[in-house]
C-alpha positions as CSV (number, residue, x, y, z in Angstrom):
1,M,138.7,-67.0,2.4
2,A,136.8,-69.3,-0.1
3,A,133.3,-68.2,-0.9
4,S,130.7,-70.7,0.4
5,A,127.3,-71.4,-1.0
6,T,125.8,-69.5,1.9
7,D,127.7,-66.3,2.7
8,F,125.4,-65.1,5.5
9,H,127.7,-62.2,6.3
10,R,127.1,-60.8,2.8
11,R,123.2,-61.0,2.8
12,W,122.9,-57.2,3.3
13,I,124.6,-56.2,0.0
14,G,122.3,-54.5,-2.5
15,L,119.3,-52.2,-1.7
16,A,116.6,-54.9,-1.7
17,N,118.7,-57.2,0.4
18,A,119.6,-54.4,2.8
19,L,116.0,-53.4,3.3
20,Q,115.0,-57.0,3.8
21,Y,117.8,-57.6,6.3
22,L,117.5,-54.4,8.3
23,V,113.7,-53.8,8.2
24,G,112.3,-57.2,7.3
25,E,114.4,-59.1,9.9
26,K,116.3,-56.9,12.3
27,L,113.5,-54.3,12.9
28,L,110.9,-57.0,13.4
29,H,113.1,-58.9,15.8
30,F,113.9,-55.6,17.6
31,V,110.2,-54.9,18.1
32,E,109.6,-58.4,19.4
33,A,112.5,-58.0,21.9
34,S,111.1,-54.6,23.0
35,D,108.0,-56.3,24.2
36,Q,110.1,-58.4,26.7
37,H,113.0,-56.1,27.5
38,S,112.7,-52.4,28.5
39,D,116.1,-51.6,27.2
40,F,115.0,-52.5,23.6
41,A,111.8,-50.6,24.1
42,L,113.7,-47.5,25.1
43,E,116.0,-47.8,22.1
44,L,113.4,-48.5,19.5
45,P,112.7,-44.9,18.5
46,F,116.4,-44.3,17.9
47,F,116.7,-47.5,15.9
48,L,113.8,-46.3,13.7
49,A,115.4,-42.9,13.3
50,E,118.7,-44.5,12.1
51,I,116.9,-46.7,9.6
52,K,115.3,-43.5,8.2
53,C,118.8,-42.1,7.8
54,V,120.0,-45.0,5.8
55,F,117.2,-45.3,3.2
56,S,114.9,-42.9,1.5
57,L,111.3,-42.7,2.6
58,T,110.2,-43.8,-0.9
59,K,112.3,-46.9,-0.7
60,I,111.3,-47.8,2.8
61,G,107.6,-47.0,2.0
62,N,107.6,-49.3,-1.0
63,Y,109.3,-52.1,1.0
64,A,106.8,-51.5,3.9
65,V,103.9,-52.1,1.5
66,H,105.5,-55.3,0.2
67,L,106.3,-56.5,3.8
68,E,102.8,-55.9,5.1
69,R,101.3,-57.8,2.1
70,A,103.9,-60.6,2.2
71,R,103.7,-61.7,5.9
72,P,101.5,-61.4,8.9
73,L,102.8,-58.8,11.3
74,T,101.9,-58.2,14.9
75,R,100.3,-54.9,15.8
76,P,103.6,-53.5,17.3
77,Q,105.6,-54.7,14.2
78,R,103.0,-53.1,11.9
79,A,103.3,-49.8,13.9
80,A,107.1,-49.9,13.7
81,V,107.1,-50.6,9.9
82,R,104.6,-47.7,9.4
83,A,106.7,-45.4,11.6
84,V,109.9,-46.1,9.7
85,S,108.1,-45.6,6.4
86,S,106.5,-42.2,7.2
87,I,107.7,-38.7,7.8
88,S,106.3,-38.9,11.3
89,T,108.7,-39.4,14.2
90,E,106.0,-41.1,16.3
91,I,105.3,-44.8,16.3
92,H,101.6,-45.1,15.2
C-alpha cells in the first residue's frame, strides 16, 4: 500500500498524537454522544478507566491542562477530562 499524504489510520502513532486522538477527539465525542444516548452514558466510566490504563496520570494531566486552555469545552466534556486526569474514579 502506497503512503498517502493523509494517512488517517496512522494518526494515533506517538504519545502526543495518541493523547490528542483518544482524549482530544474520541473522549470528547463520546461525552457528546452520552448526552443523547443512554448506552454511551452507561459506558462512559468504563471508557475513562481504560484511558487511565493506557496513559500515566502525569501525561494525561499535562494534556488535560493543554486541552482546557486550547479549546472551549462543554461542562460535561470538562468533567470527563478532569476525571480522566485525576486519581479519582468519579466524574467531577
